[in-house]
C-alpha positions as CSV (number, residue, x, y, z in Angstrom):
1,X,91.5,67.6,63.6
2,X,90.1,70.6,61.9
3,X,91.1,74.2,62.7
4,X,88.8,75.9,65.3
5,X,86.1,78.0,63.8
6,X,87.0,81.6,63.7
7,X,84.2,83.8,64.9
8,X,83.2,86.8,63.0
9,X,84.2,90.2,64.4
10,X,81.4,92.1,66.0
11,X,79.8,94.8,63.9
12,X,81.7,97.4,65.8
13,X,85.0,95.7,65.4
14,X,84.5,95.1,61.7
15,X,83.5,98.8,61.3
16,X,86.7,99.8,63.2
17,X,88.9,97.7,61.0
18,X,87.2,99.1,57.8
19,X,87.6,102.7,59.1
20,X,91.2,102.1,59.9
21,X,91.8,101.8,56.1
22,X,90.5,105.3,55.7
23,X,93.9,107.0,56.0
24,X,94.9,105.4,52.7
25,X,91.7,106.3,51.0
26,X,92.2,108.2,47.7
27,X,90.7,111.4,49.1
28,X,93.8,111.9,51.2
29,X,96.3,111.6,48.4
30,X,98.1,115.0,47.7
31,X,96.8,115.1,44.1
32,X,93.2,114.5,45.2
33,X,93.5,117.1,48.0
34,X,94.9,119.7,45.5
35,X,92.2,118.9,43.0
36,X,89.4,119.0,45.6
37,X,90.7,122.4,46.9
38,X,90.7,123.9,43.4
39,X,94.5,124.0,42.9
40,X,94.6,121.9,39.8
41,X,94.7,123.3,36.3
42,X,91.9,122.4,33.9
43,X,94.3,120.1,32.1
44,X,95.2,118.3,35.3
45,X,91.5,117.8,36.1
46,X,90.7,116.6,32.6
47,X,93.6,114.1,32.9
48,X,92.2,112.8,36.2
49,X,88.7,112.5,34.6
50,X,90.0,110.5,31.7
51,X,92.1,108.3,33.9
52,X,89.2,107.6,36.4
53,X,86.6,107.1,33.7
54,X,88.9,104.6,31.9
55,X,89.7,102.8,35.1
56,X,86.0,102.4,36.1
57,X,85.0,101.4,32.6
58,X,87.7,98.8,32.3
59,X,87.1,96.8,35.5
60,X,84.0,94.9,34.5
61,X,85.1,94.5,30.9
62,X,88.4,93.0,32.0
63,X,86.7,90.6,34.4
64,X,84.1,89.5,31.9
65,X,86.8,89.0,29.2
66,X,88.9,86.9,31.6
67,X,85.8,84.8,32.5
68,X,84.7,84.3,28.9
69,X,88.1,83.2,27.7
70,X,89.0,81.0,30.6
71,X,88.7,77.2,29.9
72,X,89.4,76.2,33.5
73,X,86.2,75.8,35.5
74,X,88.0,76.2,38.8
75,X,89.6,79.4,37.8
76,X,86.3,80.8,36.5
77,X,84.6,79.9,39.8
78,X,87.3,81.8,41.7
79,X,87.4,84.8,39.3
80,X,83.6,85.3,39.3
81,X,84.0,86.2,43.0
82,X,85.6,89.5,41.8
83,X,82.4,90.4,40.1
84,X,80.4,89.5,43.2
85,X,82.9,91.5,45.3
86,X,82.3,94.5,43.1
87,X,78.6,94.2,42.8
88,X,77.8,92.7,46.2
89,X,75.2,90.3,47.4
90,X,72.4,90.5,49.9
91,X,74.3,88.5,52.6
92,X,77.8,90.0,52.6
93,X,80.3,89.8,55.5
94,X,78.6,87.3,57.8
95,X,81.7,85.2,58.5
96,X,85.2,86.1,59.7
97,X,86.6,84.9,56.3
98,X,84.2,87.2,54.4
99,X,85.0,90.1,56.7
100,X,88.8,89.6,56.1
101,X,88.2,89.2,52.4
102,X,86.3,92.6,52.4
103,X,89.3,94.2,54.1
104,X,91.7,92.7,51.5
105,X,89.5,93.9,48.7
106,X,89.3,97.4,50.2
107,X,93.1,97.5,50.7
108,X,93.7,96.4,47.1
109,X,91.4,99.1,45.8
110,X,93.0,101.8,48.0
111,X,96.4,100.8,46.8
112,X,95.4,100.9,43.2
113,X,93.8,104.3,43.5
114,X,96.7,105.7,45.4
115,X,99.1,104.4,42.7
116,X,97.0,106.0,40.0
117,X,97.1,109.3,41.9
118,X,100.8,109.0,42.3
119,X,101.0,108.6,38.5
120,X,98.8,111.6,38.0
121,X,101.0,113.7,40.3
122,X,104.0,112.7,38.3
123,X,102.3,113.4,34.9
124,X,101.0,116.7,36.1
125,X,103.5,118.1,38.7
126,X,102.5,121.1,40.8
127,X,104.3,124.4,40.8
128,X,106.7,124.4,43.8
129,X,106.9,120.6,43.7
130,X,110.6,119.6,43.4
131,X,109.7,117.3,40.5
132,X,108.2,120.2,38.6
133,X,111.6,121.9,38.1
């Protein structure tokens, strides 16, 4: 007996679940807030720019390198989904599984960005921050 089909969330429910991830979005990280409000030094901003540029540049290169060097067809088929997830398709998020996958991808991206900003805050402590002493 197969598992019962899981119905996709309604558009409103899916949007609510996506928006619930918003509190973890990188724009709310203390480093990002300070930078956006003009409280970072030019060196801190340059560090953020270098970090962000390298991060964005590396994603597709890394995924392409993994695909091009992977001899396992099944792994390549699974890994290529990362590129599709990044670039999208015309018919995204029509099933519950696709919707849940979108939330997982978003959560992973938010966690990575948050961790990067944590590292930036450690590398470039702010005056008054107990770690700056």
